[in-house]
TORBA-925157 format. One record per atom (N, C-alpha, C, CB): residue number from 1; residue in three letters; atom name; z, x, y. Coordinates in pm, 1 decimal. Each point is the difference from the previous one (the first is absolute). Glycine has a CB too. Example, Ala and Ser with C-alpha at 12.3 -4.5 7.8 and 13.67 -1.06 7.14 Angstrom:
2
num 1, residu Ala, atome N, w 780.0, u 1319.0, v -569.0
num 1, residu Ala, atome CA, w 0.0, u -89.0, v 119.0
num 1, residu Ala, atome C, w 0.0, u 90.0, v 120.0
num 1, residu Ala, atome CB, w 124.6, u -189.2, v -117.3
num 2, residu Ser, atome N, w -196.6, u 154.2, v 222.3
num 2, residu Ser, atome CA, w 6.0, u 82.0, v 119.0
num 2, residu Ser, atome C, w 73.0, u -77.0, v 109.0
num 2, residu Ser, atome CB, w -214.5, u 118.4, v -62.8
//
This chain:
81
num 1, residu Unk, atome N, w -2935.5, u 577.4, v 1732.4
num 1, residu Unk, atome CA, w 88.7, u -16.4, v 113.7
num 1, residu Unk, atome C, w -2.5, u 128.0, v 82.6
num 1, residu Unk, atome CB, w 147.0, u -162.2, v -128.7
num 2, residu Unk, atome N, w -153.9, u 147.2, v 257.7
num 2, residu Unk, atome CA, w -2.1, u 115.3, v 89.7
num 2, residu Unk, atome C, w 120.4, u -9.7, v 92.8
num 2, residu Unk, atome CB, w -254.3, u 16.4, v -11.3
num 3, residu Unk, atome N, w 325.4, u 94.7, v 24.9
num 3, residu Unk, atome CA, w 116.8, u 3.5, v 87.2
num 3, residu Unk, atome C, w -44.1, u 0.0, v 145.8
num 3, residu Unk, atome CB, w 131.4, u 123.6, v -176.0
num 4, residu Unk, atome N, w -37.6, u -148.9, v 269.0
num 4, residu Unk, atome CA, w -35.8, u 1.7, v 142.2
num 4, residu Unk, atome C, w -59.7, u 132.5, v 45.4
num 4, residu Unk, atome CB, w 181.0, u -163.2, v 37.7
num 5, residu Unk, atome N, w -143.8, u 272.3, v -104.3
num 5, residu Unk, atome CA, w -54.2, u 131.1, v 35.2
num 5, residu Unk, atome C, w -137.3, u 25.5, v -58.4
num 5, residu Unk, atome CB, w 230.6, u 81.9, v 13.2
num 6, residu Unk, atome N, w -284.4, u -178.5, v -90.7
num 6, residu Unk, atome CA, w -133.2, u 13.9, v -55.4
num 6, residu Unk, atome C, w -5.2, u 64.5, v -137.5
num 6, residu Unk, atome CB, w -77.4, u 13.6, v 230.1
num 7, residu Unk, atome N, w 193.2, u 17.5, v -289.6
num 7, residu Unk, atome CA, w 0.8, u 62.6, v -131.9
num 7, residu Unk, atome C, w -1.9, u -106.0, v -109.6
num 7, residu Unk, atome CB, w 124.7, u 196.9, v 93.7
num 8, residu Unk, atome N, w -199.3, u -170.4, v -198.9
num 8, residu Unk, atome CA, w -7.2, u -90.1, v -115.2
num 8, residu Unk, atome C, w 132.5, u 3.4, v -74.4
num 8, residu Unk, atome CB, w -249.6, u 35.7, v -20.3
num 9, residu Unk, atome N, w 313.6, u -152.8, v 1.2
num 9, residu Unk, atome CA, w 130.3, u -6.5, v -65.5
num 9, residu Unk, atome C, w -8.4, u -52.9, v -142.5
num 9, residu Unk, atome CB, w 101.7, u -33.6, v 222.7
num 10, residu Unk, atome N, w -221.2, u 12.7, v -275.0
num 10, residu Unk, atome CA, w -15.6, u -53.0, v -134.5
num 10, residu Unk, atome C, w 40.5, u 105.8, v -102.3
num 10, residu Unk, atome CB, w -185.7, u -152.1, v 78.4
num 11, residu Unk, atome N, w 269.1, u 112.0, v -175.1
num 11, residu Unk, atome CA, w 46.6, u 90.5, v -104.1
num 11, residu Unk, atome C, w -29.2, u -60.1, v -136.1
num 11, residu Unk, atome CB, w 179.6, u 89.3, v 151.4
num 12, residu Unk, atome N, w -213.8, u -4.8, v -246.7
num 12, residu Unk, atome CA, w -18.3, u -42.0, v -138.3
num 12, residu Unk, atome C, w 130.4, u 23.5, v -74.5
num 12, residu Unk, atome CB, w -248.5, u 53.1, v 6.8
num 13, residu Unk, atome N, w 293.4, u -155.5, v -77.0
num 13, residu Unk, atome CA, w 125.3, u 8.7, v -74.4
num 13, residu Unk, atome C, w -25.5, u -45.1, v -142.6
num 13, residu Unk, atome CB, w 137.3, u -40.6, v 209.0
num 14, residu Unk, atome N, w -81.4, u 113.3, v -305.3
num 14, residu Unk, atome CA, w -8.9, u -40.0, v -139.9
num 14, residu Unk, atome C, w 140.3, u -39.4, v -46.1
num 14, residu Unk, atome CB, w -199.8, u 154.7, v -43.3
num 15, residu Unk, atome N, w 207.2, u -261.4, v -36.6
num 15, residu Unk, atome CA, w 128.1, u -48.6, v -50.4
num 15, residu Unk, atome C, w 10.6, u 16.0, v -149.9
num 15, residu Unk, atome CB, w 9.4, u -161.1, v 187.3
num 16, residu Unk, atome N, w 109.9, u 195.9, v -233.6
num 16, residu Unk, atome CA, w 27.0, u 19.9, v -142.0
num 16, residu Unk, atome C, w 126.2, u -77.1, v -35.7
num 16, residu Unk, atome CB, w -111.2, u 229.0, v 1.2
num 17, residu Unk, atome N, w 107.8, u -305.0, v -109.4
num 17, residu Unk, atome CA, w 118.3, u -67.0, v -53.2
num 17, residu Unk, atome C, w 47.4, u 83.7, v -117.8
num 17, residu Unk, atome CB, w -77.8, u -233.6, v 75.0
num 18, residu Unk, atome N, w 205.2, u 274.2, v -73.3
num 18, residu Unk, atome CA, w 46.4, u 95.6, v -100.4
num 18, residu Unk, atome C, w 147.2, u -18.6, v -35.6
num 18, residu Unk, atome CB, w -169.7, u 159.4, v 84.8
num 19, residu Unk, atome N, w 209.1, u -89.6, v -191.5
num 19, residu Unk, atome CA, w 140.1, u 6.8, v -41.3
num 19, residu Unk, atome C, w 55.4, u 140.8, v 19.4
num 19, residu Unk, atome CB, w -40.4, u -184.0, v -166.1
num 20, residu Unk, atome N, w -39.3, u 285.4, v 128.5
num 20, residu Unk, atome CA, w 42.3, u 140.6, v 7.5
num 20, residu Unk, atome C, w 136.9, u 18.2, v -64.8
num 20, residu Unk, atome CB, w -133.0, u 30.0, v 211.8
num 21, residu Unk, atome N, w 139.3, u -60.1, v -339.5
num 21, residu Unk, atome CA, w 127.6, u -2.9, v -71.2
num 21, residu Unk, atome C, w 2.3, u 96.4, v -118.0
num 21, residu Unk, atome CB, w 27.0, u -237.0, v 69.6
num 22, residu Unk, atome N, w -16.4, u 366.4, v -45.6
num 22, residu Unk, atome CA, w -3.6, u 72.0, v 127.2
num 22, residu Unk, atome C, w -142.3, u 42.6, v 35.7
num 22, residu Unk, atome CB, w 233.7, u 79.9, v -41.5
num 23, residu Unk, atome N, w -249.1, u -28.2, v 161.6
num 23, residu Unk, atome CA, w -128.7, u 49.7, v 46.4
num 23, residu Unk, atome C, w -33.4, u 128.5, v -75.6
num 23, residu Unk, atome CB, w 35.0, u -104.0, v 229.6
num 24, residu Unk, atome N, w -159.9, u 117.0, v -275.1
num 24, residu Unk, atome CA, w -41.6, u 119.8, v -72.8
num 24, residu Unk, atome C, w -134.2, u 48.9, v 53.6
num 24, residu Unk, atome CB, w 125.0, u -77.4, v -205.7
num 25, residu Unk, atome N, w -177.7, u 183.1, v 146.7
num 25, residu Unk, atome CA, w -123.5, u 61.5, v 50.1
num 25, residu Unk, atome C, w -117.8, u -97.7, v 1.6
num 25, residu Unk, atome CB, w 82.2, u 218.7, v -86.6
num 26, residu Unk, atome N, w -88.9, u -309.6, v -7.2
num 26, residu Unk, atome CA, w -107.0, u -99.5, v -1.2
num 26, residu Unk, atome C, w 7.2, u -91.4, v 120.7
num 26, residu Unk, atome CB, w -1.2, u 9.0, v -247.8
num 27, residu Unk, atome N, w 122.9, u -44.1, v 289.1
num 27, residu Unk, atome CA, w 16.9, u -81.9, v 119.7
num 27, residu Unk, atome C, w -42.0, u 77.9, v 124.7
num 27, residu Unk, atome CB, w 188.1, u -124.9, v -111.7
num 28, residu Unk, atome N, w -151.3, u 251.8, v 117.4
num 28, residu Unk, atome CA, w -39.2, u 83.8, v 113.1
num 28, residu Unk, atome C, w -152.4, u 9.2, v 8.1
num 28, residu Unk, atome CB, w 214.6, u 132.1, v -20.4
num 29, residu Unk, atome N, w -278.6, u -115.4, v -94.3
num 29, residu Unk, atome CA, w -146.7, u 2.8, v -5.5
num 29, residu Unk, atome C, w -56.8, u -132.5, v 49.5
num 29, residu Unk, atome CB, w 7.8, u 161.6, v -193.6
num 30, residu Unk, atome N, w 52.3, u -272.3, v 152.4
num 30, residu Unk, atome CA, w -45.5, u -132.6, v 41.9
num 30, residu Unk, atome C, w 9.5, u -15.6, v 152.1
num 30, residu Unk, atome CB, w 73.2, u -93.9, v -222.0
num 31, residu Unk, atome N, w 38.9, u 132.3, v 280.5
num 31, residu Unk, atome CA, w 17.2, u -7.9, v 145.1
num 31, residu Unk, atome C, w -107.2, u 81.6, v 72.8
num 31, residu Unk, atome CB, w 247.4, u -32.2, v -33.1
num 32, residu Unk, atome N, w -266.8, u 155.0, v -10.5
num 32, residu Unk, atome CA, w -96.0, u 89.4, v 64.1
num 32, residu Unk, atome C, w -142.5, u -50.9, v -16.1
num 32, residu Unk, atome CB, w 154.4, u 191.4, v -41.5
num 33, residu Unk, atome N, w -189.6, u -233.4, v -79.7
num 33, residu Unk, atome CA, w -135.0, u -47.6, v -27.9
num 33, residu Unk, atome C, w -29.8, u -129.9, v 74.1
num 33, residu Unk, atome CB, w 10.9, u 109.9, v -223.9
num 34, residu Unk, atome N, w 87.2, u -200.3, v 230.3
num 34, residu Unk, atome CA, w -19.8, u -126.3, v 72.2
num 34, residu Unk, atome C, w -28.5, u 27.2, v 147.7
num 34, residu Unk, atome CB, w 152.8, u -118.6, v -162.4
num 35, residu Unk, atome N, w -79.3, u 212.1, v 220.6
num 35, residu Unk, atome CA, w -23.2, u 35.3, v 140.5
num 35, residu Unk, atome C, w -139.6, u 60.2, v 18.0
num 35, residu Unk, atome CB, w 247.5, u 39.1, v 31.6
num 36, residu Unk, atome N, w -282.8, u 54.1, v -119.5
num 36, residu Unk, atome CA, w -129.3, u 68.7, v 11.6
num 36, residu Unk, atome C, w -117.9, u -94.1, v -22.3
num 36, residu Unk, atome CB, w 110.9, u 208.8, v -77.3
num 37, residu Unk, atome N, w -104.7, u -290.3, v -28.4
num 37, residu Unk, atome CA, w -113.1, u -87.2, v -34.0
num 37, residu Unk, atome C, w -22.5, u -110.0, v 103.4
num 37, residu Unk, atome CB, w 44.8, u 47.4, v -239.8
num 38, residu Unk, atome N, w 63.0, u -91.8, v 303.8
num 38, residu Unk, atome CA, w -12.3, u -106.9, v 98.9
num 38, residu Unk, atome C, w -16.3, u 53.5, v 142.0
num 38, residu Unk, atome CB, w 137.4, u -144.1, v -148.6
num 39, residu Unk, atome N, w -129.1, u 274.8, v 164.1
num 39, residu Unk, atome CA, w -4.0, u 62.7, v 132.5
num 39, residu Unk, atome C, w 105.9, u -61.3, v 90.9
num 39, residu Unk, atome CB, w -245.9, u 46.4, v -27.6
num 40, residu Unk, atome N, w 362.4, u -73.4, v -29.9
num 40, residu Unk, atome CA, w 107.6, u -66.4, v 73.4
num 40, residu Unk, atome C, w 72.2, u 96.7, v 92.9
num 40, residu Unk, atome CB, w 27.2, u -159.2, v -190.1
num 41, residu Unk, atome N, w 15.0, u 105.2, v 302.4
num 41, residu Unk, atome CA, w 83.7, u 74.7, v 93.0
num 41, residu Unk, atome C, w 146.8, u -6.8, v -42.3
num 41, residu Unk, atome CB, w -163.9, u -47.2, v 185.1
num 42, residu Unk, atome N, w 197.8, u -55.1, v -264.9
num 42, residu Unk, atome CA, w 138.8, u -17.9, v -42.8
num 42, residu Unk, atome C, w 4.6, u -66.9, v -136.8
num 42, residu Unk, atome CB, w 74.1, u -16.6, v 240.1
num 43, residu Unk, atome N, w 33.7, u 46.8, v -313.9
num 43, residu Unk, atome CA, w 25.3, u -62.6, v -129.8
num 43, residu Unk, atome C, w 130.5, u -77.9, v 11.0
num 43, residu Unk, atome CB, w -123.7, u 184.8, v -126.7
num 44, residu Unk, atome N, w 116.9, u -315.1, v 95.2
num 44, residu Unk, atome CA, w 118.5, u -86.3, v -0.3
num 44, residu Unk, atome C, w 29.7, u -36.9, v -144.9
num 44, residu Unk, atome CB, w -51.3, u -92.2, v 233.7
num 45, residu Unk, atome N, w 176.6, u 112.4, v -274.3
num 45, residu Unk, atome CA, w 40.9, u -31.0, v -136.8
num 45, residu Unk, atome C, w 99.0, u -115.3, v 2.9
num 45, residu Unk, atome CB, w -36.9, u 239.7, v -72.6
num 46, residu Unk, atome N, w 9.8, u -344.2, v -7.1
num 46, residu Unk, atome CA, w 95.2, u -108.9, v -22.4
num 46, residu Unk, atome C, w 71.1, u 34.8, v -130.4
num 46, residu Unk, atome CB, w -142.7, u -178.6, v 123.8
num 47, residu Unk, atome N, w 268.9, u 214.9, v -112.5
num 47, residu Unk, atome CA, w 76.6, u 56.2, v -111.8
num 47, residu Unk, atome C, w 103.3, u -99.3, v -50.3
num 47, residu Unk, atome CB, w -34.5, u 229.7, v 92.1
num 48, residu Unk, atome N, w 46.3, u -238.9, v -224.1
num 48, residu Unk, atome CA, w 101.0, u -88.1, v -57.8
num 48, residu Unk, atome C, w 139.6, u 43.9, v 42.7
num 48, residu Unk, atome CB, w -150.6, u -45.7, v -196.2
num 49, residu Unk, atome N, w 243.9, u -45.9, v 189.5
num 49, residu Unk, atome CA, w 135.9, u 22.9, v 48.4
num 49, residu Unk, atome C, w 86.5, u 62.9, v -108.9
num 49, residu Unk, atome CB, w -23.7, u -194.4, v 157.0
num 50, residu Unk, atome N, w 147.1, u 148.5, v -168.6
num 50, residu Unk, atome CA, w 91.2, u 53.5, v -101.7
num 50, residu Unk, atome C, w -42.9, u -39.1, v -140.2
num 50, residu Unk, atome CB, w 184.9, u -9.2, v 165.7
num 51, residu Unk, atome N, w -269.6, u -93.7, v -175.2
num 51, residu Unk, atome CA, w -54.0, u -43.3, v -127.9
num 51, residu Unk, atome C, w -151.0, u 15.9, v 5.0
num 51, residu Unk, atome CB, w 191.3, u -163.3, v -37.2
num 52, residu Unk, atome N, w -250.9, u 210.0, v -72.0
num 52, residu Unk, atome CA, w -144.6, u 18.3, v -5.2
num 52, residu Unk, atome C, w -67.3, u -135.7, v -19.3
num 52, residu Unk, atome CB, w 27.6, u 233.6, v -94.6
num 53, residu Unk, atome N, w -159.0, u -234.4, v 97.1
num 53, residu Unk, atome CA, w -75.0, u -124.3, v -2.8
num 53, residu Unk, atome C, w 17.4, u -78.7, v -129.7
num 53, residu Unk, atome CB, w -162.1, u 107.6, v 151.4
num 54, residu Unk, atome N, w 204.2, u -42.4, v -258.1
num 54, residu Unk, atome CA, w 24.6, u -68.2, v -127.2
num 54, residu Unk, atome C, w 142.7, u -52.5, v -10.6
num 54, residu Unk, atome CB, w -171.2, u 146.3, v -105.0
num 55, residu Unk, atome N, w 252.2, u -128.3, v 209.3
num 55, residu Unk, atome CA, w 135.9, u -52.4, v 2.3
num 55, residu Unk, atome C, w 106.1, u 94.6, v -51.6
num 55, residu Unk, atome CB, w -100.8, u -217.7, v -26.5
num 56, residu Unk, atome N, w 63.5, u 337.4, v -14.1
num 56, residu Unk, atome CA, w 96.6, u 98.7, v -49.3
num 56, residu Unk, atome C, w 57.5, u 78.6, v 117.5
num 56, residu Unk, atome CB, w -123.9, u 17.5, v -220.1
num 57, residu Unk, atome N, w 248.0, u 33.5, v 205.7
num 57, residu Unk, atome CA, w 55.0, u 85.9, v 106.0
num 57, residu Unk, atome C, w -82.5, u 128.3, v 12.3
num 57, residu Unk, atome CB, w 231.5, u -93.9, v -41.1
num 58, residu Unk, atome N, w -253.1, u 137.5, v 163.0
num 58, residu Unk, atome CA, w -75.0, u 123.4, v 23.5
num 58, residu Unk, atome C, w 83.9, u 120.2, v -41.0
num 58, residu Unk, atome CB, w -126.0, u -108.7, v 189.5
num 59, residu Unk, atome N, w 58.6, u 211.0, v -240.9
num 59, residu Unk, atome CA, w 67.2, u 124.0, v -41.8
num 59, residu Unk, atome C, w 65.3, u 68.4, v 119.7
num 59, residu Unk, atome CB, w -165.5, u 27.8, v -187.8
num 60, residu Unk, atome N, w 94.3, u -21.4, v 299.2
num 60, residu Unk, atome CA, w 52.5, u 56.7, v 124.3
num 60, residu Unk, atome C, w 9.8, u -111.4, v 103.2
num 60, residu Unk, atome CB, w -100.1, u 228.3, v -51.0
num 61, residu Unk, atome N, w 192.9, u -216.0, v 146.0
num 61, residu Unk, atome CA, w 13.2, u -106.0, v 99.7
num 61, residu Unk, atome C, w -118.4, u 0.3, v 96.7
num 61, residu Unk, atome CB, w 250.0, u 15.6, v -19.1
num 62, residu Unk, atome N, w -263.9, u -125.3, v 91.7
num 62, residu Unk, atome CA, w -116.2, u -17.2, v 88.4
num 62, residu Unk, atome C, w -6.1, u 105.2, v 110.0
num 62, residu Unk, atome CB, w 8.6, u -243.1, v -47.5
num 63, residu Unk, atome N, w 104.1, u 295.3, v 88.7
num 63, residu Unk, atome CA, w 2.5, u 101.1, v 106.3
num 63, residu Unk, atome C, w -58.0, u 131.9, v -50.1
num 63, residu Unk, atome CB, w 201.9, u -110.6, v 101.4
num 64, residu Unk, atome N, w -165.5, u 150.8, v -221.7
num 64, residu Unk, atome CA, w -53.5, u 123.7, v -57.6
num 64, residu Unk, atome C, w -150.3, u -11.7, v -23.3
num 64, residu Unk, atome CB, w 221.8, u 45.2, v -108.9
num 65, residu Unk, atome N, w -265.6, u -158.7, v 55.7
num 65, residu Unk, atome CA, w -142.3, u -19.7, v -25.8
num 65, residu Unk, atome C, w -78.8, u -7.1, v 129.7
num 65, residu Unk, atome CB, w 56.5, u -119.6, v -211.4
num 66, residu Unk, atome N, w 2.8, u 63.5, v 316.0
num 66, residu Unk, atome CA, w -65.7, u -2.3, v 131.5
num 66, residu Unk, atome C, w -16.7, u 140.6, v 54.1
num 66, residu Unk, atome CB, w 96.9, u -225.8, v 45.4
num 67, residu Unk, atome N, w 7.9, u 307.9, v -52.3
num 67, residu Unk, atome CA, w -9.4, u 138.6, v 47.7
num 67, residu Unk, atome C, w -107.1, u 77.0, v -76.7
num 67, residu Unk, atome CB, w 243.0, u -5.9, v 62.8
num 68, residu Unk, atome N, w -250.6, u -16.2, v -193.9
num 68, residu Unk, atome CA, w -100.9, u 68.6, v -80.7
num 68, residu Unk, atome C, w -140.1, u -42.0, v 42.6
num 68, residu Unk, atome CB, w 161.4, u 12.7, v -192.1
num 69, residu Unk, atome N, w -182.8, u -142.7, v 213.4
num 69, residu Unk, atome CA, w -131.7, u -48.8, v 41.1
num 69, residu Unk, atome C, w -40.0, u 58.6, v 135.6
num 69, residu Unk, atome CB, w 39.5, u -212.4, v -129.1
num 70, residu Unk, atome N, w 54.1, u 215.7, v 222.1
num 70, residu Unk, atome CA, w -29.0, u 55.7, v 132.8
num 70, residu Unk, atome C, w -30.7, u 149.3, v -7.8
num 70, residu Unk, atome CB, w 149.0, u -173.3, v 102.7
num 71, residu Unk, atome N, w -76.9, u 245.1, v -187.2
num 71, residu Unk, atome CA, w -23.1, u 144.3, v -10.7
num 71, residu Unk, atome C, w -130.2, u 32.1, v -73.0
num 71, residu Unk, atome CB, w 246.8, u 34.1, v 1.3
num 72, residu Unk, atome N, w -304.0, u -132.2, v -72.9
num 72, residu Unk, atome CA, w -123.1, u 24.5, v -76.1
num 72, residu Unk, atome C, w -123.0, u -63.0, v 65.0
num 72, residu Unk, atome CB, w 138.1, u 9.8, v -206.1
num 73, residu Unk, atome N, w -126.9, u -55.8, v 328.6
num 73, residu Unk, atome CA, w -119.7, u -43.5, v 69.8
num 73, residu Unk, atome C, w -0.1, u -140.6, v 57.7
num 73, residu Unk, atome CB, w -110.5, u 151.6, v -147.4
num 74, residu Unk, atome N, w 207.4, u -234.7, v 113.8
num 74, residu Unk, atome CA, w 5.6, u -132.4, v 60.6
num 74, residu Unk, atome C, w 42.5, u 12.3, v 146.6
num 74, residu Unk, atome CB, w 55.2, u -104.5, v -224.6
num 75, residu Unk, atome N, w -112.4, u 22.6, v 309.6
num 75, residu Unk, atome CA, w 36.8, u 1.4, v 141.8
num 75, residu Unk, atome C, w 103.2, u -107.6, v 33.4
num 75, residu Unk, atome CB, w -227.2, u 88.5, v 53.1
num 76, residu Unk, atome N, w 227.6, u -195.8, v -131.9
num 76, residu Unk, atome CA, w 93.4, u -109.3, v 20.8
num 76, residu Unk, atome C, w 29.9, u -61.4, v -135.4
num 76, residu Unk, atome CB, w -86.7, u -44.9, v 234.8
num 77, residu Unk, atome N, w 215.3, u 19.7, v -262.4
num 77, residu Unk, atome CA, w 40.7, u -65.7, v -124.1
num 77, residu Unk, atome C, w 71.8, u -127.8, v 36.0
num 77, residu Unk, atome CB, w 18.7, u 220.0, v -123.2
num 78, residu Unk, atome N, w -67.5, u -331.1, v 67.5
num 78, residu Unk, atome CA, w 60.3, u -130.7, v 20.1
num 78, residu Unk, atome C, w 60.7, u -46.6, v -132.0
num 78, residu Unk, atome CB, w -165.3, u -56.0, v 185.0
num 79, residu Unk, atome N, w 273.9, u -18.8, v -178.6
num 79, residu Unk, atome CA, w 67.2, u -46.6, v -119.8
num 79, residu Unk, atome C, w -55.9, u -134.8, v -45.7
num 79, residu Unk, atome CB, w 206.1, u 124.4, v 70.2
num 80, residu Unk, atome N, w -239.2, u -132.9, v -197.6
num 80, residu Unk, atome CA, w -36.6, u -128.9, v -59.0
num 80, residu Unk, atome C, w 128.9, u -75.5, v -28.9
num 80, residu Unk, atome CB, w -215.0, u 93.5, v -102.0
num 81, residu Unk, atome N, w 229.4, u -216.8, v 147.8
num 81, residu Unk, atome CA, w 124.6, u -73.4, v -26.9
num 81, residu Unk, atome C, w 9.0, u -41.2, v -146.6
num 81, residu Unk, atome CB, w 0.8, u -83.2, v 236.7
//
């Protein structure tokens, strides 16, 4: 896709489905490596909500885990319903 000004607007995005309950150094490595290996311009994380994917309550609330993901390299965090 080319914008009206003639600049290429195509972006590479990598997506990650995660819990980050809690986020640790291995998760940070995963975020960084996924971006590097895919040459992505952005990392989007689909993060579990107040309950993790196995149905258990999350150790930290979704807001804290979202802030951690953003501070460790995610560009956008979306909530998994």
